[in-house]
C-alpha positions as CSV (number, residue, x, y, z in Angstrom):
1,L,-33.3,-5.7,-7.3
2,A,-30.1,-6.8,-9.1
3,Q,-30.6,-8.0,-12.6
4,T,-28.8,-11.1,-13.7
5,A,-26.9,-10.8,-17.0
6,P,-28.3,-12.8,-19.9
7,T,-26.3,-15.7,-21.2
8,A,-24.3,-14.5,-24.2
9,L,-24.0,-16.4,-27.5
10,L,-20.6,-15.7,-29.0
11,S,-21.1,-14.5,-32.6
12,Q,-19.2,-12.8,-35.4
13,V,-19.8,-9.5,-37.3
14,I,-20.3,-10.2,-41.0
15,H,-21.1,-8.2,-44.2
16,V,-19.3,-5.1,-42.8
17,G,-16.8,-3.7,-45.3
18,A,-13.3,-2.4,-44.6
19,G,-13.5,1.1,-43.1
20,D,-17.1,0.6,-42.0
21,T,-18.5,-0.5,-38.7
22,L,-21.6,-2.1,-37.2
23,N,-23.2,0.3,-34.9
24,V,-24.6,-0.9,-31.6
25,R,-27.6,1.2,-30.7
26,K,-29.4,1.9,-27.4
27,W,-32.8,0.8,-28.8
28,P,-33.7,-1.3,-31.9
29,S,-33.9,1.7,-34.3
30,A,-31.5,3.3,-36.9
31,A,-32.4,6.6,-35.3
32,S,-31.3,5.5,-31.8
33,Q,-28.1,6.6,-30.0
34,V,-24.9,4.7,-31.0
35,I,-23.3,3.3,-27.9
36,N,-20.6,1.1,-29.4
37,A,-19.4,-0.2,-32.8
38,Y,-17.7,-3.3,-34.2
39,N,-15.6,-4.0,-37.3
40,G,-16.2,-6.8,-39.7
41,G,-14.9,-10.1,-38.2
42,D,-15.1,-8.9,-34.6
43,R,-16.7,-11.1,-32.0
44,V,-19.9,-9.9,-30.4
45,R,-22.1,-11.4,-27.7
46,L,-25.8,-12.0,-28.6
47,T,-28.2,-12.2,-25.6
48,G,-30.5,-14.4,-27.7
49,R,-33.3,-11.9,-27.9
50,C,-34.3,-10.5,-31.3
51,K,-37.2,-8.3,-32.4
52,N,-39.0,-7.4,-35.6
53,T,-39.6,-3.7,-35.3
54,I,-42.4,-3.6,-37.9
55,T,-44.5,-6.4,-36.4
56,N,-43.3,-5.6,-32.8
57,V,-42.8,-9.4,-32.3
58,S,-39.8,-10.5,-30.2
59,F,-38.3,-14.0,-30.5
60,R,-35.4,-16.0,-29.0
61,I,-32.6,-17.6,-30.9
62,D,-30.9,-19.3,-28.0
63,A,-33.1,-22.3,-27.6
64,G,-31.1,-24.5,-30.0
65,G,-31.0,-25.0,-33.7
66,S,-28.1,-24.6,-36.1
67,A,-26.4,-21.4,-36.8
68,A,-27.9,-21.4,-40.3
69,W,-31.4,-21.7,-38.9
70,K,-30.8,-18.9,-36.4
71,Y,-29.4,-16.6,-39.1
72,S,-32.3,-17.4,-41.4
73,R,-34.5,-15.7,-38.8
74,M,-32.0,-12.9,-37.8
75,K,-31.4,-11.7,-41.4
76,R,-35.0,-10.9,-42.2
77,A,-36.0,-7.3,-42.8
78,H,-36.5,-5.1,-39.8
79,V,-35.0,-7.6,-37.3
80,W,-32.7,-6.3,-34.6
81,C,-30.9,-8.5,-32.1
82,Q,-29.7,-7.6,-28.6
83,V,-26.0,-7.7,-27.8
84,M,-23.9,-7.2,-24.7
85,T,-20.8,-5.0,-25.1
86,E,-17.5,-5.7,-23.5
87,A,-18.5,-3.2,-20.8
88,A,-21.7,-5.3,-20.1
89,Q,-23.9,-2.7,-21.7
90,L,-27.0,-3.9,-23.6
91,G,-27.7,-2.6,-27.0
92,W,-29.1,-3.6,-30.4
93,V,-27.7,-4.4,-33.9
94,R,-29.3,-5.4,-37.2
95,G,-29.5,-9.2,-37.2
96,K,-28.3,-9.5,-40.8
97,Y,-24.8,-8.3,-39.7
98,V,-24.2,-11.0,-37.1
99,W,-23.5,-14.7,-37.7
100,P,-24.6,-16.8,-34.6
101,E,-22.0,-19.4,-33.7
């Protein structure tokens, strides 16, 4: 069965210094394979799915609410959010490095 691509929320990479990148990982873990990377200020597409890797609780940020409210949930410790790369590949980034627009 063909999978439909999730709706993407256009967002911006933040808190990434010059000469550094935000790694996109295959799974929500710092030990997971890096599949892409973004510079500070780059646009990234969030799928709306985030996950706390300590509690193993997944949650959505695409159901409404302000950008500040969404980021208040995304920036918490151990939260990873799913992104879609330009090549339509799904991966994960730490939520605190992405501002949902």
